[in-house]
C-alpha positions as CSV (number, residue, x, y, z in Angstrom):
1,M,0.1,0.0,0.0
2,A,1.0,3.3,-1.0
3,R,2.1,6.1,2.1
4,P,-0.1,8.7,2.0
5,I,1.0,12.1,1.0
6,T,2.2,14.1,3.6
7,F,2.9,17.6,1.9
8,D,0.7,20.1,0.1
9,P,1.9,19.3,-3.8
10,V,0.9,22.9,-4.7
11,E,2.8,24.5,-1.9
12,T,5.8,22.3,-2.8
13,I,5.4,23.6,-6.5
14,E,5.2,27.2,-5.6
15,A,8.3,27.1,-3.3
16,A,10.2,25.0,-6.0
17,L,9.0,27.8,-8.7
18,E,10.1,30.6,-6.3
19,L,13.4,28.9,-5.9
20,F,14.2,28.4,-9.2
21,W,12.6,31.7,-10.6
22,K,15.1,33.8,-8.1
23,H,17.9,31.6,-8.4
24,G,18.1,29.6,-11.3
25,Y,18.3,26.1,-11.8
26,H,21.9,25.3,-11.6
27,A,21.8,27.6,-8.3
28,V,19.5,25.7,-6.7
29,S,20.9,22.4,-4.8
30,V,18.2,19.6,-3.5
31,E,18.9,20.9,-0.2
32,D,17.7,24.2,-0.9
33,I,14.8,22.6,-2.3
34,V,14.2,20.4,1.2
35,R,14.8,23.4,3.3
36,Q,12.4,25.9,1.3
37,T,9.6,23.4,0.3
38,G,9.9,21.0,3.6
39,L,9.5,18.2,1.2
40,N,12.1,15.3,1.9
41,R,14.5,13.8,-0.5
42,H,12.4,10.4,-0.5
43,S,9.5,12.2,-1.5
44,L,11.0,14.7,-4.0
45,Y,12.2,11.5,-6.0
46,A,9.4,9.4,-5.1
47,R,6.9,12.1,-6.6
48,Y,9.2,14.0,-9.3
49,G,11.6,11.6,-10.2
50,S,14.3,14.4,-10.2
51,K,15.1,18.1,-9.6
52,F,14.5,18.7,-13.3
53,G,11.0,16.5,-13.0
54,L,10.2,19.3,-10.1
55,L,11.2,22.2,-12.5
56,M,9.0,20.7,-14.8
57,S,5.9,20.7,-12.6
58,A,7.1,24.2,-11.7
59,L,7.0,25.2,-15.2
60,E,3.4,23.6,-15.7
61,H,2.1,25.2,-12.8
62,Y,3.3,28.8,-13.9
63,R,1.9,28.2,-17.4
64,G,-1.3,26.7,-15.8
65,V,-1.7,29.7,-13.7
66,V,-0.6,32.5,-16.7
67,L,-2.9,30.8,-19.1
68,E,-5.8,30.8,-16.6
69,Q,-5.4,34.5,-16.0
70,I,-5.0,35.0,-19.7
71,R,-8.2,33.1,-20.4
72,E,-9.9,35.2,-18.0
73,R,-9.2,38.8,-19.1
74,L,-10.1,37.4,-22.7
75,S,-13.6,36.0,-21.7
76,G,-16.5,37.7,-20.8
77,C,-19.3,39.9,-22.8
78,E,-17.2,43.1,-23.1
79,S,-16.4,44.0,-26.8
80,S,-13.4,41.8,-28.3
81,R,-11.6,45.4,-28.6
82,R,-11.8,46.0,-25.0
83,R,-11.0,42.1,-24.0
84,L,-7.8,42.5,-26.0
85,Q,-7.2,45.7,-24.2
86,A,-7.8,44.1,-21.0
87,L,-5.1,41.5,-21.7
88,L,-2.3,43.8,-22.7
89,E,-2.9,45.7,-19.5
90,L,-2.7,42.8,-17.6
91,R,1.0,42.8,-17.9
92,D,1.2,47.0,-17.7
93,P,3.3,47.9,-14.1
94,G,1.2,47.8,-11.3
95,P,-1.2,44.9,-11.7
96,S,-2.7,43.2,-8.9
97,E,-1.9,39.7,-10.0
98,T,1.4,38.2,-8.4
99,V,2.7,36.3,-11.0
100,W,2.7,39.7,-13.4
101,E,4.4,41.8,-10.8
102,K,6.8,39.1,-10.3
103,M,7.0,38.5,-14.0
104,L,8.0,42.1,-14.6
105,A,10.5,42.5,-12.1
106,R,12.2,39.0,-12.9
107,G,11.3,38.2,-16.5
108,C,9.3,35.3,-17.3
109,F,10.0,32.2,-15.7
110,A,9.6,30.4,-19.0
111,I,11.9,32.3,-20.7
112,R,14.6,32.1,-17.9
113,V,14.2,28.7,-17.7
114,S,14.6,27.9,-21.1
115,A,17.4,30.3,-21.7
116,E,19.6,28.8,-19.0
117,L,18.7,25.3,-19.9
118,R,18.4,25.3,-23.6
119,D,21.5,23.5,-24.4
120,S,20.9,20.2,-22.4
121,H,16.7,20.4,-22.5
122,A,15.5,21.2,-26.2
123,E,11.9,20.1,-24.8
124,L,12.0,23.4,-22.7
125,G,12.1,25.3,-26.2
126,R,8.7,22.9,-27.5
127,H,7.0,24.3,-24.1
128,L,7.6,27.6,-25.0
129,D,6.3,27.4,-28.5
130,E,3.2,25.5,-27.3
131,F,2.6,28.5,-24.8
132,G,2.9,30.7,-27.6
133,D,1.0,28.7,-29.9
134,T,-1.9,28.6,-27.4
135,L,-2.0,32.2,-26.5
136,E,-2.1,33.0,-30.3
137,E,-5.3,30.6,-30.8
138,L,-7.0,32.3,-27.8
139,V,-6.0,36.0,-29.0
140,T,-7.3,34.9,-32.7
141,D,-10.4,33.7,-31.2
142,V,-11.3,37.2,-30.0
143,I,-10.2,38.7,-33.1
144,R,-12.5,36.7,-35.1
145,D,-15.0,37.3,-32.9
146,G,-14.4,41.1,-33.1
147,Q,-14.0,40.6,-37.1
148,S,-17.3,39.1,-37.1
149,R,-19.1,42.2,-35.3
150,G,-17.6,44.7,-37.0
151,E,-15.3,46.1,-34.2
152,I,-12.2,44.8,-35.4
153,R,-10.4,45.3,-39.4
154,G,-11.3,42.4,-41.7
155,D,-8.8,43.1,-44.0
156,R,-6.3,40.9,-42.2
157,S,-6.3,37.4,-41.1
158,P,-7.2,37.3,-37.4
159,E,-4.2,34.9,-37.2
160,D,-1.8,37.9,-38.2
161,L,-3.4,40.1,-36.3
162,A,-3.1,37.7,-33.3
163,S,0.7,37.4,-34.0
164,V,1.4,41.1,-33.8
165,L,-1.0,41.8,-30.5
166,V,0.9,38.6,-29.2
167,S,4.3,40.1,-29.6
168,G,2.8,43.0,-28.2
169,F,1.6,41.0,-25.2
170,L,5.2,39.3,-24.9
171,A,7.1,42.5,-25.6
172,P,7.3,43.7,-21.8
173,M,9.7,40.4,-21.1
174,I,12.3,42.9,-23.1
175,Y,11.1,46.5,-21.9
176,T,9.0,48.1,-20.1
177,P,5.3,48.3,-21.0
178,T,3.8,51.6,-21.4
179,R,0.4,52.9,-22.2
180,P,1.4,54.2,-25.3
181,R,2.7,50.9,-26.3
182,T,-0.4,49.4,-25.7
183,D,-2.3,51.8,-27.5
184,A,0.0,51.5,-30.2
185,F,-0.4,47.4,-30.5
186,L,-3.9,47.8,-30.2
187,A,-4.0,50.4,-32.8
188,V,-3.1,47.5,-35.6
189,L,-7.2,46.6,-35.1
190,D,-8.6,49.6,-36.6
């Protein structure tokens, strides 16, 4: 009979995410993980297989949190343009969502991990591509809806417009978002 889980998996993942995000994968030791998460070595290896397995679980958790907040911004009965504006405003300085504050201060966790480990773990690049593809699909659906209502220009494909907006959404990982930049990205819809 399997031993019952004696730790909170979500709290463990969030604590590991914090460690990896603050310090990077290579700088975090198994001892650091044990100390910060309260997870013992046996549970770490039994549940996650390895330090890298824990990192992948933290990355998947991060991706889930980010996509959930994005979906929330893109849903609703407001105009398509307003939903897209709400998405772009999510990554403006001073958002109330903690993950976005950390992302603006530290950079995107997924991008940082991928950059650190790209030579030894090519699957991280695919993980980023999947995230980008999912984000573009979500934005494409909102643009398609806006085009059908006449709110968004129809002379460009929803996929092309989504590609531009997603690039604008991801740009703050490189430079600080500002209201004029948000407005400039939204102007492509007119």
